[in-house]
C-alpha positions in Angstrom: 88.0 112.2 103.7 89.6 108.6 104.2 92.7 107.2 102.3 90.6 104.5 100.9 88.2 106.7 99.6 90.8 109.4 98.4 92.2 107.2 96.1 89.4 105.3 95.2 87.6 108.8 94.2 91.2 109.5 92.2 91.3 106.4 90.1 87.6 107.1 89.0 88.2 110.4 88.3 91.3 109.3 86.1 89.2 106.5 84.5 86.9 109.0 83.7 88.8 111.5 82.2 89.6 112.8 78.4 92.3 110.1 77.4 94.6 108.6 80.5 98.0 108.5 79.1 100.0 109.1 75.7 100.4 106.0 73.6 102.5 103.1 75.0 104.2 102.8 77.8 107.7 105.0 77.4 110.7 103.5 78.9 112.0 104.4 81.9 115.4 104.2 83.2 115.8 103.3 87.0 117.7 102.0 89.0 117.0 100.0 92.8 118.9 99.8 96.1 118.5 98.6 99.7 118.8 100.9 102.9 118.4 99.4 106.2 115.8 97.0 104.8 113.9 99.2 102.9 113.4 99.8 98.6 115.1 102.6 97.5 114.9 103.7 93.6 116.4 106.8 91.5 114.5 107.9 88.2 115.2 109.5 85.2 111.8 111.4 84.5 113.4 113.2 81.5 111.5 111.8 78.8 108.1 113.3 80.3 109.5 116.8 80.2 110.5 117.5 76.3 111.0 121.0 74.6 107.6 120.9 74.4 106.6 121.3 77.8 109.1 124.7 77.3 105.9 127.0 75.8 103.5 125.6 78.6 105.5 125.4 81.6 106.4 128.8 80.4 103.3 130.6 79.8 102.7 132.8 83.0 100.3 130.9 84.9 100.7 127.8 87.8 100.9 124.7 86.4 100.7 121.5 88.1 102.6 118.4 87.6 101.9 115.8 89.5 104.0 112.4 89.6 103.0 109.1 90.6 105.5 105.8 91.5 104.5 102.1 92.1 106.1 98.5 92.3 104.2 96.6 90.3 104.2 92.8 89.9 105.9 91.7 87.0 102.4 89.8 85.7 100.4 92.8 86.7 98.0 93.3 89.6 98.2 95.0 92.6 101.2 97.7 92.8 102.7 96.4 96.5 103.7 100.2 97.0 102.6 103.5 96.3 104.4 107.2 96.7 105.1 110.4 94.6 104.6 114.3 94.7 103.2 117.3 92.9 105.2 120.5 91.8 103.5 123.6 91.1 105.5 125.9 88.3 105.0 129.7 88.2 107.6 131.3 85.6 108.0 134.5 86.5 107.6 136.8 83.5 109.7 140.0 84.7 112.7 137.9 86.2 112.0 135.2 83.6 112.8 132.8 86.3 110.5 129.4 87.3 109.4 129.2 90.9 109.3 126.1 92.1 107.4 124.5 94.8 107.6 120.7 95.5 104.8 118.5 97.8 106.7 115.1 98.1 105.5 112.2 99.9 108.4 112.4 101.9 108.8 116.0 103.2 107.2 117.7 106.1 106.7 121.0 104.1 106.7 122.0 101.1 110.2 122.9 99.5 110.5 126.0 97.3 112.7 126.4 94.6 114.2 128.2 91.8 115.3 127.8 88.0 116.7 130.2 86.0 115.7 128.5 82.9 114.0 125.8 81.3 117.1 123.5 81.1 117.4 123.4 84.8 113.7 123.4 85.6 113.9 120.5 83.2 116.7 119.3 85.1 115.0 119.6 89.1 111.7 118.2 87.8 113.3 115.1 85.9 115.6 113.7 89.2 113.8 111.8 91.7 116.4 110.4 93.5 116.5 107.7 96.6 112.5 107.2 97.0 111.8 104.8 99.8 109.3 102.5 98.3 108.7 100.6 101.8 110.4 97.4 103.0 111.9 95.0 100.7 109.9 92.3 102.2 106.6 93.5 100.6 108.2 92.8 97.2 106.1 90.1 95.0 108.2 86.3 95.1 109.1 87.0 91.5 110.0 90.0 89.5 108.4 93.2 89.5 109.1 96.8 88.1 108.7 100.6 88.3 105.7 102.1 86.8 106.0 106.0 87.3 102.7 108.3 85.8 103.6 112.3 85.2 100.7 114.7 84.4 100.5 117.8 83.7 97.6 120.2 85.3 95.3 117.4 86.2 91.9 117.5 84.5 90.1 118.9 88.1 90.9 120.6 91.3 89.1 118.0 93.1 91.0 115.5 91.8 94.1 117.5 92.0 93.0 117.7 95.9 92.5 113.9 96.1 95.4 113.7 94.4 97.7 115.8 97.2 95.5 113.6 100.2 97.2 110.2 98.9 100.2 111.3 98.1 100.5 113.0 101.9 100.1 109.4 103.0 102.0 107.3 101.0 101.0 103.8 101.0 104.0 100.8 101.3 102.3 98.2 103.1 103.0 99.0 106.6 101.1 97.3 109.6 97.4 99.1 110.8 97.7 101.8 107.8 95.0 100.4 105.9 97.2 100.8 102.8 96.2 96.8 100.8 92.8 98.6 100.4 94.0 101.8 99.4 96.3 99.8 96.7 94.0 98.1 95.4 92.2 100.8 94.5 94.9 102.4 93.0 95.6 99.5 90.9 93.4 100.5 87.8 95.3 103.6 87.7 98.4 102.3 87.5 97.3 99.3 84.6 95.0 100.9 83.0 95.4 101.2 79.0 97.3 104.3 77.5 95.7 106.1 75.1 95.7 109.1 73.5 94.4 112.5 74.2 95.8 113.7 78.0 98.9 115.7 78.8 100.2 113.0 80.6 102.7 109.8 80.4 103.0 106.5 81.4 106.8 105.5 82.4 107.4 102.0 82.5 111.2 100.1 84.0 112.6 97.4 82.7 112.4 94.1 85.1 114.0 93.5 88.4 114.1 90.5 91.2 114.3 90.2 94.4 118.5 89.2 94.0 119.1 92.9 92.7 117.9 94.1 95.0 119.1 91.8 98.3 120.2 94.1 101.4 124.1 93.5 101.7 
């Protein structure tokens, strides 16, 4: 399946599913920087992993956490960059520890981690450091914000597979990648109005200006 079709199917499934996110975007703590002409962001996703998730992620089953990160113009419209990761969490009831597998758009292969307790797991899930969100030249002329969707156990295996296909090819506006069509099909997903019902959370940062990320 092409990246364009995967993104379109993902967007349609999310919009049709029972509830898209909890009501209202949650404030997102984010910092931005530039390295070799590319935008780098560091995020604190801890609002998505509060105490209520301890029972959910410690149920002895494999739980999946899907994280999608986008750079969105302040006035709305198409994201200019999309990336993300998929994390599988399994609580070993015998060892009383969490086994974690991280599939990140920046990594060539999955990374296996462990966490001895929920506090350590929360730190692991919450830290998103120096994410590469593409060339600074792609930023909109005005201000922009970072938007993040965090979803625990997405609604279907097919949706999860398409999410992985999309995240395996992060879309950052690179020439020849067909990324503009992918970004267009993802726009409805990121900009939809949050509604209650699903185990998902939409986080939104303050706005940034190009002058705040100018290359040194």
